[in-house]
N, C-alpha and C positions, 0 to 999 in steps of 0.2 A: 162300600161305595167309594168310587174314585172322585175326589173333590178337586175342582179347579181353583187355583189361587192366582189372584192378581197382586203383584208385589210393587207397591209404591215406595220408592226409596231403596231400590235394589242394590245400590253400590255402597250403602252405609252399613254400620255395624248390625242394626236390626235386620237389614236385608240379608246380610251374611248368615246370621243365626237362622233366619227363616229358610234360606236355601239349604242349610245343613239338615234341618228337620225334614224338609221335603225329600231330600236325597236319601235319608234314612228310611223313608216310608213310601217307596214307589208304588205300592199296591193301594195306597190310600190317598195320595196327593200328587198333583201335577201342577206346574206353573204354566199359566196361559199367556199372561202379559207382564212385562217388566217396565218400570219407569224410573228414571234418574234425573239428576239436575243437568249436568253439562259434560260429563265424562263419557264421550262416545265410545272410546276404545274399551273401557271397562264394561259399559252396558252391553256392547256387542258381544263381548266374551261371555258375559253372564247369560245373555239370551241364547247363545249357541249351547252353552253347557247345560242349561236347564231345559232346553227344547221348547222355549217359548215361541208362540206364533206371532207375537207383536212386541215391538220395543219402542219406547217414546222418551224423548228428552224434553225437559221443560225449556231449555235454552234453544230458541229457534235458530240462532246462528250456528249451533253445533250440528244442525240437521245434515248438511252435506257430509260431514265427517262420519256420522252414523250410517248413512247410506253406503259410503265407501267401505266402512268396516264390516258391514253385513252383506256386501256384494257376493252373490252366489250361494248364500245360505238358505234362501227361500223364506226368510223371516221378514214380514212386513214391518215398516217402521215409519216414524214421523217425528216432528219436533215442534215445540211451541205449545201454547195453551190448548189449542184444539186437539193436538195429538195426545196430550195427557188425558183430556176428557174422553177422547176416543178409546184410550186404553181402559179407562174406568168403566165405560159403557159396554165393553165386551163381556160376553158371558162369563160369569164366575160365581162360585159358591162362597168364597171367602176373599175379602180384600184386606190385605195387610197395609195399613196406613202408617208409613214410617218416613215420610218426607219431613225433613227438619224445619221447624219454625212455622210462622204464619203462612208460609208458602204452601203448606199442605192443607190449608183450610178448604179451599174451593174443591179440590179433588176429593177430600174426605166427605164433604157435603154431597157431592155428585154421586159418590159411591153408595149412598144410602138408598137402596132399592129393596122392594119386597122380597122377603125370604133370605136376604143376604146376611152373612156374618161379617162385621167389620172388626178386625183385630187392630185395635187402636194403640199405636205407639206415638202418634203425633199429638202430644198433650196440648199443644197450642190451639188445636181445633176447639177444645173445650174451654181453654183459658180465654180465647177471643170471642167465642160465640156459643158457650156451653148450653144455654137455654134453647137456642134455636136448633142446635145439632140434636140434642136429646128429644126435642119435640118432633123434629122431622123423622127421626128414627122410629119413634112411637107411632107416628101417623102412617108411615109406609110399611111398618112391620119388619124393619131391619133390626138386627141384634148387635149391639156394641159390646165387645169383650175387651177388657184392658190388657194390653200387651206389656206395659211398663211392669217391671218385676214387683214393685210395691203394690200397685193396684191389683195386679193379677193375684198376688198372695191374699189380699183382703177379699177379693171376689171369691176365691176358693174357700177361704175360712168361713165366709158368710153363708155359703151354701144356700139352703132353702129357707133360712131364717128371714123373717120380715124385717124391714128397716126399723120398725117400731121396737124391735128387740134390742137395738143397739144403744148403748150409752155413749160410746166414743170409738173412734178408729185412730190408730197410731201408725204413721209412716216412718220407717227408719231411714237414716242417712249414714253414709260412710264417714261423713265429716270432711271428705275430700283430702287433697294433699296438704292443706293448711290447718288440719284439725288441732295440732299441738303448737302451732306457730303463735308468736306474740302479735299484737296489733301492728307493731313497728315492722316486724318481718313481713307480715302480709302486705303492708303498705308499699314495700319495696319489691314485691314479687314480680319476677319476669314471666313472660308468657310460657317459656319452656318449663318453668317450675309449676305453673298453674295447670299445665297440660299433663302433668305426671300423676294421673289418677291411681290410687292404691289398689283398686280391685277390677276396674273395667277398662277395656279398650274401646273408646267411643269417638265420635266426631269432635272436632275442635270446639264448636259452640256449646254443646251439652257438657263437655268436660270443663270448660270455663265456668259454666253455670253451676256445676258441682263444686268447684273450688270456692265460689262465692256463696254457695247454698241457695242461690236463686232457683236452681232446679227443683229443690225440695219445696220451695214456695209455690212454684208453678204446679207441682204435683198435688199440693193441698187444694188448690183451686180446681184442678181436674177431678179430684176425689169428691169434692163438694157436689159437682154435677153428676158424676157417675153414680154415686150412691144416694143422691137426694138428701144430703145432710145439711145441718146448720154449721156455719163456720166454727162455732164453739165446740162442736163435737169432734173436731180434728186437731191432732197435735203431731209433733215431730220429736223423735228421740234419735240421738246420734249413737250408732251401733257399728263400730269400725270393722267388726268381723263380717258384716253383711251376710249373715246366715239366716237371721230373722228379718223378713222383708216387710212384714206388717202384722199388727195386732188388733184384734177386735175385742173390746170390752163390752160385755152384755149387761143388761139391766139388773140381772141377778148377781152380778159381781164376778162371774166367770170370765176368763180371758183366754182366747184362742190365738195361736200364732201360726202364721204361714212361713214355712222354712224351706230353704233350698240352697244349693250352692249358688254363688254369685255368677250365674251363667244365663244369659238371655235366652238360650235355647230351651230352658225349662218353661218359661212363660210362653214362648212361641209354640212349643209342643202342646201346651194346654189349649191355647186358642185354636190351633190347627186341628186338634183332635177332639173338638167339642162334641162330635157324635160318638165318641168312644176313645178313651185315653190311648195314646201312642206309647210304644215301648221305647225306652231310652237306653243307650249303652251304659255299662256299669260305671264308667268314669263320671257320669253325671249324677250319681246318687250320693246323698249326704251321709257321712259316717260320723255321728256325733261323738263316738269314743275317740276319734282321731282329731277332734277340733280343739282349739285353744279355749280357755274360759270365755264366755260371752259377757260383754260389758255394754252398759247403756248409760248415757248421760244427756242432760238437757243441752240444747243448742245455745251457744253464746251469741246473743243478738248484738252485743257491742262489737265483737270482732267480725260478725257476719251480718251486717245490717240489711243486706239484700233480702234475707229471709223475713226480717221484720217488715220490710216494705211490701212483700207479697202477702203477708198476713193482713196488713192494713188494707191492701187493695181488695182482698177477699171480703173483709168486713164492710168495706165501703160499697162493694157491689156495683151494679150498673155497668158502665163502660170502663171502670177503672182497671179491672184485670187486663183488658185488651190494651189499654194505654201502657200499663206496666210492661207487658210483654214486648210491645213495639219498641219502647225506649230501651229495654234491655238488649234486644237484638242489635240495635245501633251501637249501644255502649260496648257490648262484647266485641263486635267487629272493630271498633275503634281501639280497644285495648290490644287486640291481636295485631293491629297495624302499628302499634307503638304510639298512638296519638294521645292516649290518656294512661294514667297509672291505674293500678288495680283498684284502689279505693274510688277512683273516678267512675267506675261502673255503677255502683250503688248511688253515688252522688248525682250522676246524670239522671238516673231513673227517678230519684226522689224529686229532682227539680222539675222534670217533665210532668210527673204526676201532680205535684203541687200546683203547677201552672194550669193544669186541666180543671182542677177544682171538682167538688162533689156535684152530684145531681144529674150527670149525663146518663141517659137511659141505656140499658144494655141493648146491643144490636139485635134486631128482630130477624135478620137474615144475613147471608154472606156478604152482600153488597154493603150493608151498613157496617158490618164488622171490618171489612177492608177499608172503608172510608175512615173509620176511627183509627185503624192501624196506620194508614197513610198520613193522617194529620199528626199523629204522635211521632212518627218517624221524622217528619219534616221539622217538628219542633226540636227534637233531639239533635238533628244534624245542624240546625241553626245555632244551638248552644255549644257545639263542639269547638268552634273557633274562638270561643270567649273564655276568659278566666272564670273559674279556677280549673277548668277541665283539661285544657291543652297542656301537654308536657312541654316544658321549656328547656 
């Protein structure tokens, strides 16, 4: 069966991995629509290369540039919120949701249609509105498959086992570029150092999140909703080789591991080949005899306080994960702009979360989630100009 794929976040690293898998399987997969943020030239090139019938940019101001770049191609296009939603509404069997950050929430929610598979790489959709997204998927008969490597490994390991069989799930983390750095060294880290991930080539925001280990905290929150677990059933282990992506400990004491090379095309191939596994080239297969010894260690929450903040937000529940995510997006942008030092990321997030206080209800829909997100962002922006956050 030839399946049609809508690709949200076409110009990012997940988009690139998805395009590779589609190109390797032309008898099974085709791309129908592609969506990106603001890079008209890159999106136009991707649309032509993949044979997409529609291309959309989230940035309305970039619309004229996209029209010009696609002139004569026969590919329909648009820009702005309505164009993104039009792309999502087009016929598709699988929607790859890989728009970075909370910006992907509305499109992900709109993509939930009967019979569809959502290959979810936008973890923020579940961090910001996990209960609402999962309830909507169940109500309409859409299937959410995790495209993040850790969650995909856990999903595959779990197989047909019921959730009641699980004692705990473990997500692994590379430890990022600062795994062996002292607190003082991390405190003085420059953006170019934080962007030097040891295993993956990713976008700037997620790479900084990996350096602070906030990314792993967001993934814990995502896993809680994906697998319907209690926060106490989830943990993180630092595994610098990044060959074991997730572990499931069952009630009887057995432990199963999901293993693969640190290559996002592996998870993408699983999601896209859900009706029957796809063949991968030999270079994508793991040869354990050729690997270095595998090591595991507990995360150091003193050096990486962002992970502790995410764990606390997960335990608090309600709106706190959405508030945490919004504050973090503002803090990471400020760090990349040189407005705060690296420790200021966690400090700003902690202050915003503390100011929000406990007890705010989890959002029941996208509109409520976006309102919580907007309020937290405004609070974070207001704090940026005040000590101790601004770099002097």
